[in-house]
N, C-alpha and C positions, 0 to 999 in steps of 0.2 A: 299250355301252348301260347306263346307270345309271338305275334307277327306284326308286320307293319313296315313302312319304308325305312330306308337308310337314314341315320341320324335322328331317329325318333326316340331314342332312349331305351331301346329293347334290352340291350346287354346289361345296363345298370339295373333295370327293373328285374330281369331274370336273376341276377346275383342277389338282389334284395330279397326276392321271393325264396330263393333256394336257401339263403342264410337263415331267414326267419322261420321257414316252414320245414326245415330239414330235408332239403332237396339237392339234386345234382343237375347242373345245367348241361343240356345236350344241344350241340350246334345243329341248326337247320338252315345254314347259309351255304350255298353251293361253292362260293369262292373261299370261304374260311376253312373249308375242308383241306385246302392245299397249304403246304408248308412254305411256299416260295414268297408270298407277299403278305406277311403278318401286318405290316404297317398300312399298305394301300387297301387291304381288305378289312381293316379295322378290327383285328382280334380284340377281345376283352383285355384290358391292361392288367398288369401284375396285381394291382390293388383289388380289382374285381375278382380275379382268379384266386386270390388268397382268401376270399370270403366264403367260397363254396367250391366243391369239385366241378371241373369243367371237362366235358368229353367231346371227342370228334373234331378238335381243332388241330389243323396241320397233320392229318393222318394220311394224306395222299401226296404223291409227288406231282409236280406240274406236268410231267410227261404223260400222266394218266388222264383218262376221261371218267366222269362220274355221272351216272344217270340217276333219275329219281328212284328207280328200283334198287340200284346199288346202295344209295343213301338209306333208303327205307330199311334194307336188310341190316346195315350197320347200326341204325338207330334202334331198331327193334331188339337187337342183341343187347344194346346198352340199357334200354328200358327194362328188359327182363332182369338184368343184373341189378339194376337199381331197386326194382321191386323186391327182389330176393333179399336185398340188404335192408328192407323196410323203409326206404327213402322215397321221396317224391320226384319223379322225372319232370324237369322243367325244360321243355323244348323251346328254342328261341331262334328266330332267323327271318330274313327278308325274302327267302325263296319260297314264295307262296305255293309253287308247284309241289315242293317237297312236303309242306304241311298238309296240303290237300291229298297227296299220295298216302300219307300216314293215316289219314281219317277215312278216305274213300277207297283206298286200295289202288291197284294199278290196272291200266287198260291193256288188254292182251294184243298190243300192236306187234305184228311180226317184225323180225329184224330187217332193217333196210339194207339192201345190197350196197356194197361199197361203190359200185359203178353209179347207182342212182344218187347216192349221197354226194359223190364227186361232181356229178353233172349239175346238181342243184347249187352247189357251192360255186361252180363256174358261172352259172346263170347269175347268181347273186353278185359276183365280182364284176360281171360285165354290165348288168342292168341296175344294180343297187337294190336296196330293200324295197323301195317304192315300185320299181319295175317288177320285181318278183311278186310283190303283193298284188299288182294288177293281174299277173298271170294266175295267181291263186284265186282271185275273184272270178276268173273265167271257169276254172276247174272246180272250185269249192266256195261258192259265194257265201255260205253261212259261216264257215271258218274265217274267211277274209273279213267278214263284217265284225267279227269279234276281236280281230287283231289290229293294232295300229301299224301303219306301214313302216314306221321306224323300228318296230320290235323285230329285228332281223332274225334272231335265233328262233323265235316261235313261228315266224313266217316261213323260214326254211324248213322247220320241222313239219308244219302242216302241208307244205308243198311236196316234200319228199314222201310223206305218207300217202297222199292221194296219187302221186306218180307211181309209187311202188306197189300199192295194194288196190288201187281203183276205188277205195272207200275213204270217206272223210275221216280225219282224225277225230271229229266229234262223234262219229258213229262208233268208232273203236272205244272212245272214252265212256260211251253209254254202257259198255259191257264190263265195267270195272269189277274186280274181284278182290278178295282178301281184305274186306273192310275191317277197320279197327273195331273191336267189339267191347273194349273197355270204356270207362267214362272219361270225358275230356272237357276241361274248362278252357275256353278259347278267348283270348283277348286280342283285338286288333287295334294297335295304336295309330292314331291319325291326327297328328299335330295340325294346327291351322297352316294354310299355305305359306304365308309370310315367315312364320317361325320355322317351318320346314326348310324353306330356301335358305334362310340365314344360317341354319344349323349345317346345311350341306356345304355352304361356302366356308364356314369356320372349320368344318371337319377337314376339307381338302387342304386348307392352309396349314392346319395342325399336322397333317400327314407329311406335308412337304418339310416342315420344320423338323420332323422326327426322322427324316432320311428316306422318303419314298422314292426320290430320284435315284439314289444309289441302289435301292432295292430293285428298281426296274432295270437298271444297268446290269446288275447281276443276272437277272432273268434273261435279258437279251443276249448276254454272253453265252448262255446255254445253247442257243441256236434251235430252239423248239419250233415245231410247226405252228405257223400263225393261226391255224384253225383250232388249236387246242383251247379248251375253256379258259385256262389261266391266262392266255394271251388276250382274252376279251374282257378281262376284269376292268371295271370302271376306272378310267384314268391312265391305263397302260398305253393306249394308242397315242394320247397327247404327249406323254412323257417320252415315249419312243421317238416321236417326231422331233422333239427337241434334241434328243441324244443323237439322232441321225442328221442333225443340222437343217431340218426342214422348217423349223419355227423357233422363235425365241423362247426363253424360259418364261418370260412374263405371259406370252401368248399361250404357252402350254398350260400354265397354271389356270388361266381364265377358261381354256377349253376343258380342263379337268373339272373345274367348278361347275361349268355348264353341263357336262356329262353327268355329274353327280345329281344335279337338280332334276335333269330329265329322267334319270333312272328312278329317283324317288317319286316322281309324278307317275311313271308307269306302274311302280309298285303299288302306289295308293289306289290307282284305278283297278289294278288286278284284285287287290283285297276287297274292294267294294263290290266287284262284279263276279269274281270267280271262286272266292272262298266258300266252301260248302256250309250250309246251315241246316241242321235237322234236329230231331229230338235228342240225339246223343250229345249235342253241344249245349252248354249251359246258357250262353249268351253270345251276342255279337256286339259286345260292349266296346265303345271307343272313348276311353277316358281322356281327360285333358291334362292330367297331372300324374306324376309317378306315385305320389301319396295316395291319390284316389284309386289308381290301378292296384296297388298293393292291398288296400283295404278291400277291394273287390275280390282279389284272390283269396284272402283270408276268410271272407264271408262265405265264399263257395265251399271251402274246405270244412268250415265249421258246420255247414249244413249237409255235409256228407258227400259232396260231389268232388271227383278228382281221383 
C-alpha cells in the first residue's frame, strides 16, 4: 500500500514495485476512478501501464458518485482476483480515506437523507467552507478541531452527519467493522515541502501542455451537476472559470497550480495524522527516494510480510 500527496512519485514507485515483485497495481485515488479526466487527474502514463497490469482506472462515469465503501468493494474484488493468480496487489493513491477504509473497515454511518444533504450544500454555498466550519465547531467541536476550514468536502460530511444523526462522525467512525485481516505493508511518501511544491507546479504545467483545458471543456459540455465529485477535481474550477470568460488563461493556470499545492499540503497533513498504525502494519516509513522506497518493499517481502 503506497500513499502520499499528489506529485510525490507514487505511481512510478507502484509500477516499479509491481514489475519487480510480480504485482498488479490497484488504484486508490478517488478521482482516477473516473474516465472523464485522465490528464487532469494524472493517470499513470502508457509507459508505466505497460510495465505492470493496472486496475480500477477509469471504471466509473463522471455522472456517478463513489463512496469509500463502494471503492472498497471494488478493490477487495480485485485483491481477491490478484491473490488467486498468485500475484501481489499493490494499492496506490492519494485518497487516504480509501486506504484507511481498506485497513480499518467502514463506519456504520446511516444514509444521509437527500433533504439534509441539500440543506448542508446550500449552507456551504451561502456561507462558504469557513462559515460551515464555524457552525460545525458549535455542533461538533472535536470533529471541527480535526478538520481544516478549507477542507470543504470533509467539513460538509461531518456537518451533515451530526445534523442527520445527532452523533459525531467521530463516534460513528469508532464503530468501524470489516477490518482487513491480511498482512499489509504500508509506505507513506512525504517529499520535502519545497520539492513537493515544485513538483505540483511542474505537474500542472505538464497537464496543460497535454490537453487538460480541452479535457475540462468536454466535461463542461456534458452539463453535469456541479456537486458531483468529478466536478471538484483539482484544477477543474480554475479552468472552467477561464472557459466561461471569468479569468485569463494565465490566471487560471496560476490558480490551478495553487490548488494543486494546497491539495498536496492537505494530503500530507492527513497522512501524518489520520492514517492508522497498528501491529498489522509493517511500518510508517517515509522514504526520501524511489530507490530507497523500493528497497524497503523488497525487504518486507523477503522477510515474509505482505
